[in-house]
Each structure stands twice: as structure tokens, then as C-alpha cells.
C-alpha positions in Angstrom: -5.6 4.1 -13.7 -2.2 3.4 -14.8 -1.6 0.1 -17.3 0.5 -2.5 -16.2 1.2 -6.2 -16.8 -1.2 -9.1 -16.6 0.1 -12.0 -14.9 -0.2 -14.8 -12.6 1.4 -13.2 -9.0 4.9 -14.7 -8.1 5.0 -14.3 -4.9 9.0 -13.6 -3.3 9.3 -15.8 -0.2 10.7 -12.5 1.6 7.1 -11.3 0.8 5.7 -14.3 2.4 7.0 -14.6 6.0 6.4 -11.1 5.8 2.7 -11.7 5.7 2.8 -14.2 8.6 4.0 -11.6 11.1 2.0 -9.8 13.3 0.5 -7.0 11.7 1.1 -3.4 13.7 -1.4 -0.8 14.8 -2.1 1.6 12.9 -1.7 5.1 14.7 -5.3 7.2 15.0 -5.3 9.8 13.1 -8.1 13.2 13.6 -10.0 13.7 10.7 -12.1 10.9 8.8 -11.7 9.1 6.0 -13.5 6.3 3.7 -10.8 4.1 4.6 -9.2 2.9 7.6 -6.0 1.8 8.1 -6.5 -0.7 10.8 -3.1 -2.6 10.7 0.2 -2.5 8.7 3.3 -4.0 8.2 6.0 -2.3 5.9 9.7 -2.9 5.3 12.1 -0.6 3.5 15.3 -2.5 2.2 18.6 -0.1 0.5 20.9 -2.0 -1.2 24.1 0.3 -0.3 25.2 2.3 -3.6 23.1 1.3 -5.6 20.5 3.6 -7.8 16.9 1.8 -8.3 17.9 -1.4 -6.5 15.7 -1.2 -3.4 13.1 -3.1 -2.3 10.0 -3.1 -0.4 7.1 -4.9 1.1 4.3 -3.1 2.8 1.5 -5.6 4.2 -1.6 -3.9 5.5 -5.2 -4.8 6.7 -7.5 -2.3 5.3 -11.8 -1.3 5.1 -13.3 1.1 3.1 -16.1 2.2 4.4 -18.4 3.1 1.5 -21.8 1.1 1.6 -22.2 0.1 -1.6 -19.2 -0.3 -3.0 -20.2 2.9 -4.9 -20.6 0.6 -7.8 -17.6 -1.3 -7.1 -15.3 2.1 -7.3 -14.5 1.4 -3.9 -14.6 -2.2 -4.0 -9.9 -2.6 -3.8 -10.5 -6.2 -5.8 -13.0 -5.6 -8.8 -11.3 -2.1 -9.5 -7.8 -1.6 -7.7 -6.1 0.5 -5.1 -3.3 3.0 -5.2 -0.2 2.9 -2.9 1.7 5.7 -2.4 5.3 5.5 0.4 6.3 9.2 1.2 9.5 10.1 3.4 7.2 12.8 4.8 4.6 12.2 7.5 1.3 13.0 6.0 0.9 16.7 8.2 3.6 17.9 5.8 1.3 17.2 3.2 -1.2 19.1 1.8 -3.4 16.6 0.2 -6.9 17.7 -1.2 -10.2 14.8 -1.9 -9.4 13.9 -5.4 -6.2 15.7 -6.9 -2.2 15.0 -6.2 -0.7 15.5 -2.7 2.1 18.4 -2.6 4.4 19.4 -0.5 6.8 22.8 -0.5 10.7 22.2 -1.2 12.6 19.7 -4.0 11.6 16.4 -3.1 10.5 13.3 -4.9 6.9 13.1 -2.7 6.9 9.3 -3.3 9.2 7.3 -4.4 7.5 4.8 -4.3 3.6 5.1 -6.3 2.0 2.7 -8.2 -2.2 2.2 -9.1 -2.7 -1.7 -8.9 -4.4 -2.3 -10.8 -5.8 -5.1 -11.9 -6.0 -7.9 -10.0 -7.0 -10.7 -11.8 -10.2 -12.1 -9.4 -9.9 -15.7 -7.7 -12.5 -18.0 -5.9 -12.0 -20.6 -3.8 -14.9 -21.4 -1.0 -16.0 -18.4 0.2 -12.8 -17.0 0.0 -12.4 -13.9 -2.9 -8.9 -12.9 -3.7 -6.9 -11.2 -6.4 -2.9 -11.8 -8.1 -1.6 -9.0 -9.5 2.1 -8.8 -11.1 3.4 -6.1 -13.0 6.8 -4.1 -14.3 8.0 -1.1 -12.2 8.0 1.4 -14.1 4.9 0.7 -15.5 5.3 -1.4 -18.5 9.2 -0.2 -18.5 11.2 -2.5 -15.8 13.3 -4.1 -15.2 11.6 -3.6 -11.2 7.9 -5.5 -10.8 5.4 -5.0 -8.0 3.5 -8.7 -7.5 0.4 -7.9 -4.7 -2.2 -10.1 -3.4 -4.7 -9.0 -1.7 -7.5 -10.8 -0.1 -11.5 -9.7 1.4 -11.8 -10.6 4.7 -15.4 -10.8 7.1 -16.1 -7.4 7.9 -19.3 -5.9 8.9 -22.0 -5.8 6.8 -22.9 -2.0 6.3 -19.2 -1.4 4.7 -17.4 -2.1 0.7 -15.1 -4.0 2.3 -12.0 -5.2 4.6 -9.1 -6.9 3.0 -5.2 -7.9 3.5 -2.9 -6.9 1.0 0.6 -7.8 0.1 2.3 -6.1 -1.7 6.0 -5.9 -2.9 7.9 -3.7 -5.3 11.9 -4.1 -6.6 13.7 -2.1 -8.8 13.0 1.4 -6.4 15.2 4.6 -5.6 14.3 4.4 -1.8 17.3 6.3 -0.7 15.3 9.7 0.4 13.2 7.0 3.3 15.6 6.3 6.3 14.0 7.0 9.3 10.7 6.9 10.9 8.3 8.8 10.8 6.9 8.2 7.1 3.8 8.1 5.5 1.6 5.4 3.4 -1.5 7.1 1.6 -4.2 5.0 -0.2 -6.1 5.9 -2.8 -9.5 4.2 -4.4 -10.8 3.9 -8.0 -13.2 6.9 -7.8 -10.1 8.9 -6.4 -11.9 10.3 -3.6 -8.8 9.9 -2.2 -6.4 10.3 -1.0 -5.7 8.7 2.7 -2.7 9.2 4.3 -1.3 7.5 7.3 1.5 8.4 8.9 4.1 5.0 9.6 6.5 5.5 12.7 7.4 1.7 13.2 8.5 0.6 9.4 11.9 -1.5 9.6 14.4 0.5 7.1 17.5 -0.7 6.3 20.6 -3.0 4.4 19.7 -5.8 3.0 16.9 -6.8 5.2 14.7 -9.9 5.4 11.4 -9.3 6.0 10.6 -9.3 9.7 9.6 -6.3 10.9 8.3 -5.6 14.5 4.6 -4.5 14.5 1.5 -4.1 16.5 -2.3 -3.5 15.7 -5.0 -0.4 15.9 -7.3 0.8 13.7 -7.0 4.7 12.1 -8.5 6.7 9.3 -6.8 8.7 7.1 -5.6 12.2 6.9 -8.1 13.7 3.9 
């Protein structure tokens, strides 16, 4: 995964507020995959007239179904996670496991594309979580990506289930103007990408992160 600035996570008030909202139901995908998106809420905030001045807030709950975590490569806290956001639906893209997604035509396929790794791991009591802070673009800035991931109880036979909160600045999200959009996740061993259609993202100008949400479970198109 890409290198990134190591540091203590500094959560913005907006990202914290987003994480407290109920999660949106994930719309089911027809193709099974090892990563399930159980719930989500996504907000795209445009800055009118600005270039690379947009903000993104993502809060998701997801499960990696691999038993044994593939030597740690599927453990999101231990090995990180790649998060991508596209203005296109999953069916509009061509994604093959272990290779980048592609699409016909001149479009920025992923205006947000970030390898969130490494997390700084913490354990408090029975709770395991990780924090991350990096520059966006990686190593350059002036935008930033901050994230917090928390392990939540799940079935013993799966690798794990996590809540992931991401807040990114310094983005050009002008191509994302309406639903549906798509969220793509991948793990450290590159077994994805796993794509999920998002039909209820909150998209607008100078938004506070308070999206309308639903809850459910789905598997990624792969």
C-alpha cells in the first residue's frame, strides 16, 4: 500500500458527528465477495468555485469473511484498507480481482482513492481500534485524510467486522453530483476490489455531515 504520514488521528467535529448518525442500509449486490458492506453513510461536500477544496465523510460497517484473516492480510486494523469513491455505479465499471477497475471514456474513475495504512493500533479493555492521519495527495498535501477504525463483535469464523470513519479534505469531487455512486473496498492482499452501489449519499455545497441513513447488508460486485 502507499506510504503515508504517521501520526495521531485528529478527528474533525464534522466527522465525529457523522459517526454518531445511524448507518444506511447497504443495497444488496448479486455477486458474492469476501467483503460485505453491512451499512454505510457517505457525504460529499462541494466548495462552490473551488478546485481541490471539496470534503468527503465516510462511515461504514464492513466484514471480511475470510476465516483466519489470511495471515493478517485481511485484518483491516493490522494491514489497512483501500477506500475508493466513484461517480459511476458498479455496473458501469469493469473490475477484476487483483487488478484496477477500468471504464471506457475520459473520466476520473476514482476522485477519492486512498490506501489507509498503517493504522496505529490501540486496545482499551476489550476494544481494539486503530487511528490514521495522512496527507492528501499522499506525502504532498495540502489535503488530509484522517480515519478511525474500531473492531466490533462478530461471528467467530470470520476475520472481523469493523466500523470505519474517514474524513478527507483537499479533493476535487466535482464529478460526483448525484446518486447512484459507488464505494470500492480492498484488503492488503488485493483479493478485491469489491464494489458497492450507493444510492443515498448526501451531496451538496458546504454541508454539515448529517446524512439520512438506512441499514442492511450486501456483498460486493467483484
